[in-house]
N, C-alpha and C positions, 0 to 999 in steps of 0.2 A: 288061575285064581278065579273064584266065584265072587261076584260083587252084586249086592242088592241095593238099589236106589229106592227109597221109600217116600211116600207122601208127597210126590211131585205133581205139579201142574204140567201135563205133557201136551205139547203141540205136536201132533203126529205128522202133519203135513202130508197125510195120505190123500187119496182121491176125494174123500169126503171132508177133508180138513177137520177131522175130529179133534176135539180137545178133551182130554181125560183129566178129571180132577181127583186129587188125593189118590194117585195111582202109583204103581210100583214098576220097576224094570229089573229083570234078572239078566246078568251077563256072565258068561262062562268062557274063560280064556279069550276074551276080546270079542266074543260073538253074542249077539242078543238071543236070549232064550225065551223071554216072555215080556210083554208090554201090557200094562193095565193091571191085570190080576196075576199074581205069581203063586205057583203051587206051594203049599205048606211044606212039601218035601224038598224044596230047594234050600240047601244048606250053604249059606254064604260065608266066605272067609272074611268079607269086609262088608259092613253095612253103612250106607250114607243116608243121613236124614235130609231130604230135600224139601222140608216144610217151608212154605212161602217162597219157593224157588221154581223156576221154569226150566223144563228140559225139552230140547228140540233137536232135530237132526243137525249134523255139522253143516256149516255154511260153505259155499263154494265161491272162490274168487276166480273168475273165469278169464281174466287177462292181467298178467303181471309181468314185470321185469324185476324179479325179486331181489337180485343183488344190488339194484339201484337204491336200496335202503341206505347205502353208503353216500348217496348224493343228496340226501334229504337236506333241505334248506340251502342248497346250492342252485344258483341261477334262478332265483325267484323273481317274480314280477317282470317276466319277459314274455312276449308273444311266442307262438309255437316255433316258427322257423328260426329266429335267432337263438332261441333256447336249444333247439335240436342241433343246428349246424355250427353255431359259433361257440356253444358252451358244452353241451353233453357229448357230442361226437368227439371233439378233441380230447375231452377227459377220458372217454372210453378207449381211445387209442393207446392210453397208458396203463390200462388195466392188465393185471396178471391173473393167472389161475388162482393164486392165493387170495387176491382181493375178492374175486367172485365167490370163493369158498366162504370167507368170513361174512361177506354181504348176504349170501344165501342163508347162513346160520342165523344172522340177525333177523332177516325177513321172515324166515320160517317160524322162529320163536314168536314173533309178533303175530303171525297168522294164527298159530295155535292158541296164544293168549286171547285172541279175539273170537275164538270159536270157529275158525275156519279149519276144516279137515281135508280140503282138497283145493288145489290151485292149478291154473294153466299158465305156463311160463314160456317166454321166448327170450333167449339171451345168448351171450358168448360163454365159452368154457362150460358147456352144459353138463359135461361129466361131473364137474364139481357140484352143481346143483343136484344132480341125480344122487350123488353120494350123501348129500345132506338129507334128501328125501328118504333114502334107505336107512340112515341112522336115526332119523326123528320119528318115523312111524306114520307120517302124513302121506296122503295120496297126491299124485300129481300127473298132469299131462304136460310133458316137456317137449319143447320144440327148439332144435338147434337153429339159430338165426341164419338166414341166407341173404347175402348182400352182393350186388354186382358192382363193386367199387374197387378202384385201384388194381384192376386185373385180378382180384382175389375171388371172383365168382367160383371158379373150379375148386379152389381150396375150401371155401365155405360149403360147397355141395358135397365134397368128399367127407368133410367132418360131420355134416348132417346125416349122410347115409351111414357112416360108421357109428354115429351115436344111436340112431334108430336100431341098427342091427345088433348093437351091444346091450341096449338097455330096455327095449320094448318088452313089457311083461315081467320085468325084473322086480326085485324087492317084494317078493311074495305076491306079485301081480299088482302092486300098488302104483307102478309106473307105466304110463302109456306114452309112446313117443310119436310126435307129429313132425311134419316139416314146417319150418317157420320163415317163409319169404317175408322180408320186412314189409314191403309195400310195392305197389305198382310203379312208384317213382324211383325206387332204388333197386328194382329188378326189371330188366327188359323183357319183352314178350317171349323171346326164345328161352330165356332163363326160367320164366314162369311155366312155359310148356314143359321144360325138362323137369322142373320141380313136380308138376302134376303127374308126369309119367312115373317118376320115382315113387311118389306117394301111392299111386294106383297099383304099382307093381307090388307094394308091401301092404296093400289094403288098409292104409292108414289115412289120417286126415291132414289138413293144412290150417295153420293159424297165421293170419295176416292182418295188418292194419289196412283199413279201407275207408275212403271218403271222410277222413278225419278233419280236414281243413278246407276252406273255400279255395285256397291256392291250389291244392291238389286237384280239385275238380276243374278249375280254370285251366290248369296246365294240361290235364288229360284231354279236355275238349279241344285245346289248341293243337296238341301233338297228335292225337288219335281221332279227333272228331267225334268223341263219345265220352260218356261219363266213366269214372273208374269202375263202377259196378258193371256197366255194359262191356267194358274192356275185358274184365276178368271172365265174364260169362262167355264172351266170344272166343277167348283163349281156351275154354274148356276147364278152367280151374275149379268151377263149382261142381264138376263131376265127382270130385272128392268130397267127403265130409269136410265142411268148411266152418271155421270159427272166424268171423270177421269183426275185428275190434273197432269200435267207435261208430262208424256209419252215421255221422252227424249230418253231413250234407248230401242227403239222398232225395231224389225226386219221387213222385208217385210211380213213374215208370221203373225206377230203380227198386222201389219196394216190391213191385210186382215180380221183378226178376229174383229178388231175394226170396220171396215166398215160393215162387215156382221151383227154384233149385234147393229149397229147404236149407238155406244158409242160416247158421246160428249167429245172431248179432249180439255183440257184447257191448253194453252201454257202460261208459266210464265217466260218470258225471263229475267226479272230483278233478280228474285230469282235464276234462274238457273245459271246466270253469277256470282252473289254474292257468291254462294256456290260452284262454279266451277263444276257444274254438267253437263255442256255441252249445246248443242243446239238441240231442238226438230226438227225432220224432217218434218217441217210444209208443205213444198212443196209436199212431197210424200204423206202426209196425205190428203191434199186438192185434189190432183190429183186422189186419190182413192175414193173421195167423202165423206171423214170423215168431220163432222162438227167440226171446230176448233174455240174456243173462246179464249179471252184474260183474264188473271188473274194477 
């Protein structure tokens, strides 16, 4: 189908951040053909008048647990650790693939409604999320979660490997598959080394929570004698393309390491405020040249 969007205010978000007023967009079978001025020879099947409306590229939500839409308004007004270990994890222990499927459908519908056309997710039963992505037409970077708890580390690793090998590049190229070790406190050093090796073998990336809370940093210093960022750097995890969610409690030395290894930091302000984890030093990260995304 050929679609013509007319008379729009277009925020291009190109390198020059051009803004085009009273401009048109031509789309042919889902692909952009022209932006700004459209040839008179373009014969549209459908014309949309965007007068007094703004058109911009789709938004990206860079850190999600999309099926957790089902947990909305559950366990509110709790600090991070009781929220995670006393409320969320016990609830997640009872999740089924069907729960995740319906949670993913709800979450993806809300993303699309909000103008998000790509998201990066880490969760359980990731095949269900991938099927929703395939059905909906959205783009996604999906990470099978890895946890070293209750002797289930090998099971999670096999599932993450199988997920990557089954889904990477699928849905007409709209799905990328990463490895998703939850964090340095739920994955031991050898497990993280194994994760890094599997990701490097497949030339893919890693999505991990990092330096989200003060307690995580304190525990890391007590157990390993170093910050979580330094710990992951020393394990070689940053040799992979890395998306590090939160990075709230990072020192100037940590920021240097993140910049050196070109780690992509994902700022999650709503989550950080909800769980009283604080504010990420976004300005300092940006000034050092770290790529910062929103989740």
